RODO-2510 file (C-alpha; in nm, 4 decimals, decimal comma):
residues 273
     n   res          X          Y          Z
     1     x    -0,0081    -0,0009    -0,0074
     2     x     0,1304     0,3448    -0,0808
     3     x     0,1284     0,6234     0,1706
     4     x    -0,1085     0,8196    -0,0515
     5     x    -0,3783     0,5547    -0,0378
     6     x    -0,2989     0,5231     0,3343
     7     x    -0,3741     0,8774     0,3906
     8     x    -0,6783     0,8768     0,1528
     9     x    -0,8251     0,5945     0,3547
    10     x    -0,7982     0,7893     0,6697
    11     x    -0,9435     1,0930     0,5028
    12     x    -1,2334     0,9011     0,3883
    13     x    -1,2794     0,7594     0,7552
    14     x    -1,2545     1,1119     0,8947
    15     x    -1,5075     1,2659     0,6525
    16     x    -1,7345     0,9511     0,6741
    17     x    -1,7528     0,9859     1,0671
    18     x    -1,8204     1,3625     1,0216
    19     x    -2,1066     1,3038     0,7786
    20     x    -2,2674     1,0669     1,0321
    21     x    -2,2224     1,3136     1,3121
    22     x    -2,3817     1,5753     1,0879
    23     x    -2,6915     1,3651     1,0602
    24     x    -2,7160     1,3267     1,4229
    25     x    -2,6799     1,7070     1,4479
    26     x    -2,9690     1,7697     1,1988
    27     x    -3,2007     1,5356     1,3739
    28     x    -3,1201     1,6837     1,7199
    29     x    -3,0844     2,0499     1,5876
    30     x    -2,7613     2,0861     1,7764
    31     x    -2,4373     2,1313     1,5828
    32     x    -2,2485     2,1118     1,9254
    33     x    -2,2357     1,7306     1,8929
    34     x    -1,9088     1,7880     1,6832
    35     x    -1,7139     1,9392     1,9749
    36     x    -1,6895     1,6334     2,2157
    37     x    -1,5963     1,4058     1,9121
    38     x    -1,2900     1,6142     1,8308
    39     x    -1,0655     1,4138     2,0490
    40     x    -1,2346     1,0802     1,9811
    41     x    -1,1854     1,1336     1,6095
    42     x    -0,8256     1,1474     1,6306
    43     x    -0,8278     0,8401     1,8437
    44     x    -1,0168     0,6595     1,5672
    45     x    -0,7664     0,7693     1,2990
    46     x    -0,4717     0,6453     1,5129
    47     x    -0,6367     0,3074     1,5506
    48     x    -0,7281     0,2811     1,1827
    49     x    -0,3712     0,3784     1,0854
    50     x    -0,2239     0,1152     1,3248
    51     x    -0,4570    -0,1531     1,1834
    52     x    -0,3430    -0,0574     0,8329
    53     x     0,0355    -0,1075     0,8929
    54     x     0,1550    -0,4470     0,7809
    55     x     0,3877    -0,5026     1,0808
    56     x     0,3372    -0,2636     1,3651
    57     x     0,6359    -0,1981     1,5716
    58     x     0,6757    -0,0347     1,9124
    59     x     0,6659     0,3152     1,7777
    60     x     0,3427     0,2409     1,6112
    61     x     0,1873     0,1225     1,9328
    62     x     0,3435     0,4282     2,1205
    63     x     0,1901     0,6820     1,8865
    64     x    -0,1375     0,5031     1,8958
    65     x    -0,1479     0,4846     2,2726
    66     x    -0,0467     0,8470     2,3000
    67     x    -0,3327     0,9549     2,0763
    68     x    -0,5822     0,7380     2,2201
    69     x    -0,5333     0,8432     2,5660
    70     x    -0,5415     1,2194     2,4855
    71     x    -0,8372     1,1841     2,2541
    72     x    -1,0614     0,9869     2,4824
    73     x    -0,9725     1,1918     2,7823
    74     x    -1,0577     1,5166     2,5945
    75     x    -1,3926     1,3827     2,4466
    76     x    -1,4829     1,2379     2,7820
    77     x    -1,4308     1,5808     2,9570
    78     x    -1,6114     1,7833     2,6766
    79     x    -1,9105     1,5324     2,6874
    80     x    -1,9432     1,5980     3,0732
    81     x    -1,8862     1,9654     3,0451
    82     x    -2,1470     2,0186     2,7604
    83     x    -2,4167     1,7774     2,9006
    84     x    -2,7465     1,9667     2,9129
    85     x    -2,6210     2,2960     2,7961
    86     x    -2,7851     2,3111     2,4754
    87     x    -2,6273     2,4301     2,1399
    88     x    -2,2997     2,6320     2,1884
    89     x    -2,3365     3,0043     2,1161
    90     x    -2,1071     3,0010     1,8125
    91     x    -2,3480     2,7650     1,6378
    92     x    -2,6534     2,9371     1,7542
    93     x    -2,5132     3,2617     1,5923
    94     x    -2,4238     3,0672     1,2788
    95     x    -2,7628     2,9130     1,2625
    96     x    -2,9411     3,2523     1,3038
    97     x    -2,7148     3,4147     1,0329
    98     x    -2,7696     3,1074     0,7772
    99     x    -3,1375     3,0510     0,8472
   100     x    -3,3052     2,7660     0,6650
   101     x    -2,9831     2,6635     0,4838
   102     x    -2,8005     2,6170     0,7930
   103     x    -2,8578     2,2328     0,7835
   104     x    -2,6616     2,1809     0,4692
   105     x    -2,4221     2,4721     0,5327
   106     x    -2,2989     2,3268     0,8566
   107     x    -2,2045     1,9975     0,6748
   108     x    -1,9229     2,1780     0,4902
   109     x    -1,8439     2,4830     0,7141
   110     x    -1,8512     2,2784     1,0489
   111     x    -1,8310     1,8909     0,9970
   112     x    -1,6250     1,8364     0,6773
   113     x    -1,3932     2,1336     0,7667
   114     x    -1,3196     1,9899     1,0973
   115     x    -1,2821     1,6468     0,9558
   116     x    -1,0388     1,7842     0,6994
   117     x    -0,8420     1,9614     0,9647
   118     x    -0,8473     1,6513     1,1959
   119     x    -0,7008     1,4482     0,8995
   120     x    -0,4238     1,7136     0,8237
   121     x    -0,3103     1,7637     1,1860
   122     x    -0,2933     1,3910     1,2344
   123     x    -0,0527     1,3368     0,9392
   124     x     0,2487     1,2918     1,1749
   125     x     0,0798     1,0176     1,3492
   126     x    -0,0145     0,8607     1,0091
   127     x     0,3342     0,9085     0,8529
   128     x     0,5101     0,8091     1,1907
   129     x     0,3140     0,4820     1,1722
   130     x     0,3472     0,4105     0,8049
   131     x     0,7298     0,4743     0,7939
   132     x     0,8047     0,3055     1,1149
   133     x     1,1502     0,1533     1,0571
   134     x     1,1375    -0,1278     1,3138
   135     x     1,4246     0,0277     1,5011
   136     x     1,4015     0,0440     1,8733
   137     x     1,2712     0,3401     2,0430
   138     x     1,5359     0,6140     2,0967
   139     x     1,6056     0,9299     2,2631
   140     x     1,3950     1,1542     2,0357
   141     x     1,1017     0,9311     2,1118
   142     x     1,1696     0,9697     2,4844
   143     x     1,1723     1,3521     2,4351
   144     x     0,8446     1,3374     2,2536
   145     x     0,6774     1,1344     2,5112
   146     x     0,7975     1,3699     2,7815
   147     x     0,6716     1,6766     2,5885
   148     x     0,3337     1,5017     2,5278
   149     x     0,3159     1,4044     2,9010
   150     x     0,3622     1,7564     3,0063
   151     x     0,1086     1,8760     2,7621
   152     x    -0,1457     1,6132     2,8900
   153     x    -0,0937     1,6913     3,2575
   154     x    -0,1344     2,0669     3,1826
   155     x    -0,4524     2,0081     3,0038
   156     x    -0,5950     1,7691     3,2295
   157     x    -0,5116     1,9477     3,5465
   158     x    -0,6223     2,2819     3,3974
   159     x    -0,9534     2,1298     3,3098
   160     x    -1,0130     1,9825     3,6502
   161     x    -0,9390     2,3041     3,8316
   162     x    -1,1631     2,4853     3,6052
   163     x    -1,4409     2,2384     3,6658
   164     x    -1,3896     2,2609     4,0302
   165     x    -1,3984     2,6381     4,0264
   166     x    -1,7253     2,6335     3,8064
   167     x    -1,8878     2,3905     4,0511
   168     x    -1,8939     2,6473     4,3352
   169     x    -2,1867     2,8836     4,2850
   170     x    -1,9924     3,1593     4,4832
   171     x    -1,7676     3,1822     4,1648
   172     x    -2,0370     3,2540     3,9135
   173     x    -1,9139     3,5541     3,7001
   174     x    -1,5681     3,5395     3,8574
   175     x    -1,2447     3,4850     3,6773
   176     x    -1,0479     3,1641     3,7443
   177     x    -0,6999     3,2741     3,8162
   178     x    -0,5702     2,9912     4,0540
   179     x    -0,3416     2,6987     3,9934
   180     x    -0,2197     2,6499     3,6364
   181     x    -0,4708     2,9319     3,5568
   182     x    -0,2323     3,1801     3,7296
   183     x     0,0523     3,0814     3,4966
   184     x    -0,1389     3,1074     3,1726
   185     x    -0,4921     3,2131     3,0734
   186     x    -0,5301     2,8920     2,8701
   187     x    -0,3465     2,5987     3,0251
   188     x    -0,5831     2,3653     2,8294
   189     x    -0,4920     2,5221     2,5127
   190     x    -0,1164     2,5266     2,6048
   191     x    -0,1509     2,1612     2,6892
   192     x    -0,2790     2,0720     2,3593
   193     x     0,0197     2,2574     2,2039
   194     x     0,2563     2,0501     2,3954
   195     x     0,0713     1,7303     2,3240
   196     x     0,0934     1,7844     1,9445
   197     x     0,4590     1,8881     1,9332
   198     x     0,5356     1,5788     2,1376
   199     x     0,3572     1,3560     1,9004
   200     x     0,5560     1,5230     1,6041
   201     x     0,8771     1,4444     1,7840
   202     x     0,7919     1,0935     1,7910
   203     x     0,6963     1,0826     1,4381
   204     x     1,0315     1,2561     1,3489
   205     x     1,2054     0,9522     1,4952
   206     x     1,0317     0,7510     1,2304
   207     x     1,1702     1,0076     0,9627
   208     x     0,8396     1,2023     0,9337
   209     x     0,9974     1,5452     0,9970
   210     x     0,8298     1,6721     0,6676
   211     x     0,4960     1,6792     0,8668
   212     x     0,5880     1,9960     1,0384
   213     x     0,3016     2,1978     0,8920
   214     x     0,0491     1,9757     1,0987
   215     x     0,1582     2,0765     1,4328
   216     x     0,2212     2,4233     1,3135
   217     x    -0,1355     2,4529     1,1962
   218     x    -0,2690     2,3310     1,5277
   219     x    -0,0575     2,5858     1,6987
   220     x    -0,1960     2,8717     1,4911
   221     x    -0,5447     2,7481     1,5518
   222     x    -0,4985     2,7304     1,9263
   223     x    -0,3434     3,0719     1,9444
   224     x    -0,4956     3,2799     1,6744
   225     x    -0,8211     3,1273     1,5334
   226     x    -1,0498     2,8838     1,7430
   227     x    -0,8624     2,8884     2,0778
   228     x    -0,7409     3,1984     2,2485
   229     x    -0,8453     3,4522     1,9980
   230     x    -1,1960     3,3227     1,9855
   231     x    -1,2491     3,2736     2,3556
   232     x    -1,1167     3,6202     2,4463
   233     x    -1,3080     3,7912     2,1530
   234     x    -1,5863     3,9224     2,3857
   235     x    -1,5107     3,7616     2,7322
   236     x    -1,4265     4,1075     2,8904
   237     x    -1,7988     4,2109     2,8522
   238     x    -1,9092     3,8650     3,0024
   239     x    -1,6540     3,8895     3,2844
   240     x    -1,5715     4,2246     3,4137
   241     x    -1,2607     4,1097     3,5977
   242     x    -1,0958     3,9630     3,3009
   243     x    -0,9260     4,2852     3,2022
   244     x    -0,7054     4,2769     3,5107
   245     x    -0,6380     3,9012     3,4564
   246     x    -0,5242     3,9708     3,1037
   247     x    -0,2843     4,2421     3,2587
   248     x    -0,1348     3,9960     3,5278
   249     x    -0,1356     3,6555     3,3375
   250     x     0,0288     3,5311     3,0104
   251     x    -0,2231     3,4421     2,7286
   252     x    -0,0645     3,1251     2,6306
   253     x     0,2898     3,0139     2,7339
   254     x     0,3168     2,9833     3,1047
   255     x     0,5003     3,2393     3,3204
   256     x     0,4815     3,3884     3,6675
   257     x     0,2061     3,6147     3,7378
   258     x     0,2694     3,9973     3,6907
   259     x     0,1593     4,2707     3,9398
   260     x    -0,1363     4,4872     3,8457
   261     x    -0,1179     4,8520     3,8780
   262     x    -0,4152     5,0788     3,8821
   263     x    -0,2570     5,3560     3,6644
   264     x    -0,3821     5,4375     3,3259
   265     x    -0,0709     5,3442     3,1324
   266     x    -0,0522     4,9969     3,2608
   267     x    -0,4192     4,9307     3,1963
   268     x    -0,3432     5,0106     2,8208
   269     x    -0,0301     4,7872     2,7931
   270     x    -0,0595     4,4873     2,5739
   271     x     0,0045     4,1532     2,7609
   272     x     0,2575     3,9169     2,6161
   273     x     0,1545     3,5882     2,4683
***
């Protein structure tokens, strides 16, 4: 089997799963069903890729295990977090704008788009498995696993701390600025960032260094598009204390909290990323 056919099979799987999920969203009138599937979708592609490899070696199983653990944890968390909350406001706004044509518009702009991104971002995993050389795991694999583990812990602990914070009614409307959230305003997104660069390093050990654009795209999305930038677009209007939080806490990469001054000059300063 050629690598082209290998990747096309995975693309067909990703789009096929998204098509089925889209049908469910039309029946339920809730496009939010796509969000909890994000992590699980990567896990499915990792398992399919491992099954397509003729003779899986230790690196194949390592990559599959890393993706499945990360993806299942994320999907489980998002399912619990979104349960009973109805359709996400992003899709509500899109539904209102598109009107009666939203049902088919969402197939391409939400479901197939996410399926295509999922496939492209997962190319290091696909290539790392396909081109596995059968050589024993080495130092680069260990570094990649360590980076992945740091990311998984950052994401998992950050999500847990936020869930605990939101579970206290006294925190309604307040800004979470404790634990990992005092080091970065988005420990979950930073964790994702580390996870995918860790996976890329393991793929590099199999010679798949040329898949660099995949983790680069994920990083761009996390920082500039669907992650930090989208979440903070209007959050200051919804949480008045968020402006001080921005001034005291790094947006993405962790760092020690900064002191907040009340003078006008400091309030206009742009926080580092």
